[in-house]
C-alpha positions as CSV (number, residue, x, y, z in Angstrom):
1,M,0.0,0.1,0.2
2,A,1.2,3.9,-0.9
3,M,2.1,5.9,1.9
4,R,-0.9,7.8,2.8
5,T,-0.5,11.2,1.8
6,E,-2.4,14.7,0.7
7,V,1.2,16.7,-0.5
8,I,1.3,14.7,-3.4
9,S,-1.6,16.2,-5.7
10,T,0.0,19.2,-8.3
11,S,-3.1,20.2,-9.0
12,F,-3.0,24.0,-7.3
13,R,-0.2,27.3,-7.9
14,N,-0.1,29.6,-5.4
15,I,-1.4,27.3,-3.2
16,L,-0.3,29.8,-0.3
17,E,-0.8,33.3,-0.8
18,V,0.1,36.4,2.0
19,K,-1.4,40.3,1.4
20,N,0.0,43.0,3.5
21,L,0.3,41.2,6.4
22,S,1.0,43.2,9.4
23,N,1.6,42.7,13.1
24,H,2.6,44.7,16.7
25,Y,3.2,44.1,19.7
26,E,2.7,46.9,22.2
27,D,2.3,49.3,19.7
28,Q,6.1,48.4,17.9
29,P,5.6,46.8,14.6
30,L,6.9,43.1,14.0
31,L,5.8,43.1,10.4
32,Q,4.8,45.4,8.0
33,N,2.8,44.4,5.0
34,I,4.3,41.4,3.7
35,S,3.3,40.2,0.3
36,F,4.0,37.5,-1.6
37,S,2.8,33.6,-3.2
38,L,4.4,30.4,-2.9
39,D,3.3,27.8,-5.7
40,Q,2.3,24.0,-4.5
41,G,5.2,21.8,-4.2
42,E,7.6,25.4,-3.7
43,I,10.0,25.6,-0.5
44,L,10.5,28.8,0.9
45,C,13.0,30.3,3.5
46,L,12.6,33.1,5.6
47,L,16.0,34.3,5.9
48,G,17.2,37.8,8.4
49,P,18.5,38.2,11.6
50,S,17.2,37.8,14.9
51,G,14.3,40.0,15.4
52,S,13.9,40.7,11.8
53,G,10.0,38.8,12.2
54,K,10.6,35.4,10.6
55,T,9.2,33.4,13.6
56,T,6.4,36.1,14.0
57,L,6.0,35.4,10.3
58,L,5.5,31.3,10.7
59,R,3.0,31.8,13.6
60,L,0.8,34.1,11.6
61,L,0.8,31.4,9.5
62,A,0.4,28.5,12.0
63,G,-2.4,30.3,13.6
64,L,-0.5,30.9,17.0
65,E,-0.4,34.2,16.5
66,Q,-3.2,36.6,15.0
67,E,-2.6,39.6,12.6
68,D,-3.4,43.3,13.0
69,S,-4.1,43.5,9.7
70,G,-3.9,41.6,6.1
71,V,-5.0,37.8,4.8
72,I,-3.7,34.6,4.2
73,L,-5.1,32.6,1.7
74,F,-4.4,28.9,1.2
75,K,-5.6,26.9,-2.0
76,G,-8.0,30.8,-2.6
77,K,-9.5,30.3,1.0
78,H,-9.1,32.5,3.9
79,I,-7.8,31.2,6.8
80,N,-7.0,33.9,9.0
81,T,-9.9,32.8,11.5
82,I,-9.4,29.0,11.3
83,P,-7.7,27.8,14.5
84,P,-4.6,26.3,14.1
85,H,-5.8,22.3,14.5
86,K,-7.8,23.0,11.8
87,R,-5.7,24.3,9.3
88,S,-3.7,21.1,8.6
89,F,-0.2,22.1,8.9
90,G,2.4,20.5,10.1
91,M,5.1,22.5,12.3
92,M,8.9,21.1,13.1
93,F,11.0,23.0,16.0
94,Q,14.7,23.1,16.9
95,E,14.2,21.7,20.0
96,Y,12.3,18.6,18.3
97,A,9.3,18.6,20.6
98,L,9.5,14.7,20.7
99,F,7.8,12.9,23.6
100,P,10.4,10.9,25.8
101,H,8.7,9.0,27.1
102,K,7.2,7.1,23.8
103,T,9.9,5.5,21.0
104,V,10.5,6.3,17.9
105,Q,7.5,4.8,15.8
106,Q,5.2,6.1,19.1
107,N,6.2,9.5,18.3
108,V,6.0,9.0,14.4
109,A,2.5,7.5,15.2
110,F,1.1,9.9,17.3
111,G,-0.2,12.2,14.6
112,L,-1.8,9.5,12.7
113,E,-3.6,8.6,16.0
114,M,-5.1,11.7,16.6
115,L,-6.4,11.4,12.6
116,H,-8.0,8.0,13.5
117,Y,-6.0,5.9,11.8
118,R,-6.5,2.0,11.0
119,Q,-3.8,0.2,13.0
120,N,-2.9,-1.5,9.9
121,E,-2.5,1.9,8.3
122,L,-0.8,3.4,10.8
123,V,1.5,1.0,11.1
124,E,2.4,0.9,7.3
125,Q,2.9,4.8,7.7
126,V,4.7,5.0,10.0
127,A,7.3,1.8,8.5
128,A,7.3,4.4,5.3
129,M,8.2,7.6,6.8
130,L,11.2,6.1,9.1
131,D,12.7,4.6,5.7
132,L,12.0,7.7,3.9
133,V,14.4,9.3,6.6
134,G,16.9,6.8,7.2
135,M,15.4,5.7,10.4
136,R,14.2,1.8,9.7
137,G,15.6,-0.2,12.5
138,F,15.2,2.0,15.1
139,E,11.4,1.9,15.8
140,H,11.8,0.4,19.6
141,R,14.4,3.0,20.2
142,K,14.1,5.3,23.4
143,I,14.3,9.1,22.5
144,D,17.1,9.8,24.6
145,E,19.0,7.2,22.8
146,L,19.2,8.6,19.7
147,S,21.9,11.8,18.2
148,G,20.2,15.2,18.1
149,G,20.8,14.5,13.9
150,E,18.7,11.2,14.9
151,R,16.1,13.3,16.9
152,Q,15.4,15.5,13.9
153,R,14.8,13.0,11.7
154,V,12.2,11.5,13.7
155,A,10.7,14.7,14.3
156,L,10.8,15.1,10.5
157,A,9.6,11.6,9.8
158,R,6.6,12.9,12.7
159,S,5.5,16.2,11.0
160,L,5.6,14.3,7.7
161,A,3.5,11.3,8.5
162,P,-0.1,12.8,8.7
163,G,0.3,14.6,5.0
164,P,0.4,17.7,6.0
165,Q,-0.9,20.9,3.4
166,L,1.9,22.5,4.3
167,L,4.7,22.2,6.8
168,L,6.3,24.9,8.6
169,L,9.8,24.4,10.0
170,D,11.2,27.2,12.9
171,E,15.0,26.9,13.0
172,P,15.1,22.8,12.6
173,L,18.5,22.3,12.1
174,G,20.0,25.4,14.8
175,S,20.8,23.0,17.1
176,L,23.4,20.9,15.3
177,D,26.8,21.6,14.6
178,R,27.8,22.7,10.9
179,I,28.4,19.4,8.9
180,L,25.3,18.0,10.4
181,R,23.8,20.9,9.5
182,D,25.0,21.0,6.0
183,R,24.0,17.6,5.4
184,L,20.8,17.3,6.9
185,A,19.8,20.2,5.3
186,G,20.5,18.6,1.8
187,E,18.1,15.6,3.1
188,I,15.3,17.8,4.1
189,R,14.8,18.9,0.8
190,T,15.4,15.7,-1.4
191,I,12.6,14.5,1.0
192,L,10.2,17.6,0.5
193,K,10.7,17.3,-2.7
194,S,9.8,13.3,-3.1
195,L,6.8,14.0,-1.6
196,Y,5.9,17.4,-3.6
197,V,5.7,19.1,0.1
198,T,4.9,22.8,0.1
199,A,7.4,24.0,3.3
200,V,8.2,27.3,4.7
201,F,11.6,26.8,6.2
202,V,12.7,29.8,8.9
203,T,16.5,30.3,9.3
204,H,19.4,33.3,10.0
205,D,22.1,30.6,7.9
206,Q,22.2,32.0,4.7
207,A,23.8,28.9,3.6
208,E,21.9,26.7,4.8
209,A,18.8,29.0,2.9
210,F,20.4,28.8,0.1
211,S,20.7,24.9,0.0
212,V,17.3,24.2,1.1
213,A,15.2,26.8,-0.7
214,D,13.5,27.5,-4.2
215,K,12.5,30.8,-2.8
216,V,14.1,32.6,-0.2
217,A,12.5,35.9,1.5
218,I,15.0,38.5,3.3
219,L,13.0,39.9,6.4
220,H,14.7,42.6,8.2
221,N,13.4,44.8,10.9
222,G,9.9,43.1,9.9
223,I,9.4,44.0,6.1
224,L,10.3,41.9,3.5
225,Q,13.2,43.7,1.6
226,Q,13.6,40.6,-1.0
227,F,11.4,37.8,-2.3
228,D,13.7,36.2,-5.0
229,T,15.3,32.8,-6.2
230,P,18.6,32.0,-4.2
231,E,20.4,32.3,-7.5
232,N,18.7,35.6,-8.0
233,L,19.4,37.1,-4.6
234,Y,23.1,36.2,-4.5
235,R,23.4,37.6,-8.3
236,V,21.6,40.6,-7.7
237,P,20.7,42.2,-3.9
238,E,17.7,45.0,-4.1
239,N,19.4,46.8,-1.7
240,S,22.4,47.6,0.2
241,T,20.3,45.9,3.5
242,V,20.1,42.6,1.7
243,A,23.9,43.5,0.5
244,K,25.3,43.4,3.9
245,F,23.1,40.7,5.3
246,L,24.4,38.1,2.5
247,G,27.9,39.2,3.9
248,F,29.3,41.7,1.0
249,H,31.8,44.4,2.3
250,N,32.5,45.6,-1.2
251,L,29.6,48.4,-1.3
252,I,31.1,51.7,-2.8
253,E,29.3,55.2,-3.1
254,G,29.0,57.0,-6.4
255,Y,27.2,58.1,-9.2
256,L,26.1,56.8,-12.5
257,D,26.8,59.0,-15.4
258,G,26.0,57.0,-18.6
259,D,27.3,53.8,-18.6
260,L,29.6,54.6,-16.6
261,F,29.9,54.6,-12.5
262,H,32.3,56.8,-11.2
263,S,33.3,56.9,-8.2
264,P,37.2,57.0,-5.9
265,L,38.0,53.4,-7.8
266,G,37.8,55.4,-10.8
267,K,35.3,55.2,-13.8
268,L,34.1,51.8,-14.1
269,P,32.1,50.5,-17.0
270,V,28.9,48.9,-15.6
271,I,26.1,46.8,-17.0
272,H,22.2,48.6,-16.4
273,S,19.1,49.4,-17.6
274,A,18.7,53.1,-20.2
275,E,19.4,56.1,-18.2
276,T,20.0,59.7,-19.5
277,T,21.1,61.5,-16.7
278,P,23.5,61.5,-13.7
279,K,22.5,59.6,-10.5
280,K,23.7,58.8,-7.1
281,A,24.1,55.1,-6.9
282,T,25.4,52.0,-5.2
283,L,28.2,49.3,-6.6
284,L,28.0,46.1,-5.1
285,I,31.7,44.6,-6.5
286,R,30.9,40.8,-5.3
287,P,34.0,39.3,-3.7
288,E,34.2,36.1,-6.3
289,G,34.1,38.5,-9.6
290,A,38.3,38.9,-9.1
291,T,41.7,37.3,-10.6
292,L,44.9,38.3,-10.7
293,D,46.4,39.6,-13.8
294,T,49.8,42.0,-14.0
295,Q,48.6,43.2,-17.0
296,T,45.7,46.2,-17.4
297,S,44.7,45.4,-20.5
298,H,41.1,44.2,-19.2
299,P,37.8,46.4,-19.7
300,V,37.7,46.0,-16.0
301,H,40.8,46.1,-13.6
302,L,41.7,47.7,-10.2
303,S,45.2,48.4,-9.3
304,G,46.1,48.7,-5.0
305,I,48.1,47.6,-2.1
306,V,47.1,44.0,-0.6
307,S,46.3,45.1,3.0
308,D,45.5,41.5,4.4
309,C,45.8,38.1,2.8
310,R,43.8,34.7,4.4
311,F,44.0,31.3,3.5
312,Q,40.5,29.7,3.8
313,G,40.9,26.7,2.3
314,S,39.5,26.8,-1.2
315,I,40.0,30.1,-1.3
316,Y,42.4,33.3,-0.7
317,K,40.7,36.0,1.5
318,L,42.2,38.3,-0.1
319,T,41.6,42.7,1.1
320,L,43.0,45.5,-1.3
321,T,43.0,49.3,-0.5
322,V,42.4,51.4,-3.8
323,N,42.7,54.9,-2.9
324,G,41.8,54.1,0.7
325,I,38.7,52.1,0.1
326,K,39.2,49.0,1.2
327,L,38.0,46.1,-0.9
328,V,37.3,42.0,-0.4
329,F,37.7,39.2,-2.7
330,D,37.8,35.7,-2.9
331,L,40.6,34.6,-5.3
332,P,42.0,31.4,-6.6
333,I,44.6,29.0,-4.5
334,D,46.4,29.4,-7.9
335,P,48.0,31.6,-8.6
336,V,49.4,32.5,-5.2
337,P,48.4,35.9,-4.4
338,P,51.3,38.3,-3.1
339,Q,52.4,39.0,0.3
340,V,50.5,41.8,2.1
341,G,52.1,45.9,0.8
342,Q,52.8,44.7,-2.4
343,Q,51.2,46.6,-5.3
344,I,48.4,44.4,-7.6
345,A,46.3,44.6,-10.3
346,I,42.9,42.4,-10.5
347,N,40.5,42.2,-13.2
348,L,37.2,42.3,-12.8
349,C,34.2,40.1,-13.9
350,S,31.6,42.7,-15.3
351,S,29.2,40.3,-13.9
352,A,30.4,40.8,-10.9
353,L,29.4,44.4,-11.0
354,V,25.9,45.4,-9.5
355,L,23.9,48.9,-8.9
356,I,22.1,48.5,-6.0
357,D,18.4,50.6,-5.9
358,D,19.0,52.4,-2.4
């Protein structure tokens, strides 16, 4: 018998729509006019620093908190007034929320028992879920006999077993070490995609978000700064807030005149939409867009003094001072960059020069 689940239908697009959602606490705005939509089977990561509103938004979707204004639509229906237990959403938390006095099998079966599954269907569904998360053979283990990663697998199996229409995950990997987080992030994406589950995943970790998500929503101070694919988000941040959160350092103020960006770095050719008059602008130079070159014939190049250079495994993190401005670049390990204090020239890939609209 196939796994009993409600999440494999492909009949809905825009399964989740959020329109102008706002929330306040003691007259302080937590979320301000949040709007986005999510197709069935997509995984959305809510990404942002602590206090940005990520968990508040997740709790509003779950019905655990009440919005002040705005609309939440699921499959085209308003769900603002529907209580949490009637939304048929699953939830998975950082602290696992597993029952320590129950076995692995009993934990996974809990939600199915609440839905009054027949015993034979329950046993089969539990076995299928444990097999899916790589925990077959652990059915009779106690929770305190499991590692952190194994507990998260059980928590995921329990969340998925009832066939949730939407899965909400709140920092599910936050308590794990980096190596385990990286591995489980990829596995969670594979599992969710295999079941065609629509999911909203909260994290403050950029690498985690990029490895899991189809779409990423960057939140800062309760405002949705950008909603996009991970690749587009990295390639073209919409503003300095997003760029800084993603860890970009090379943000240069200047002005755009025709196809040239004027700044203390000199005149740099940039690709942009047509502009007829000069205007103030900010230029992002992405760190991976530089290569060493002793020649200056490349169309986009800079010369400066190496003020710091650190080997970081797959790259050298090099700080170059150009006309008093410090720029940070990720250079390949070959050729080895010059030492601190030496003057070098670098070539810049034109696609790594991004105009930011602030």
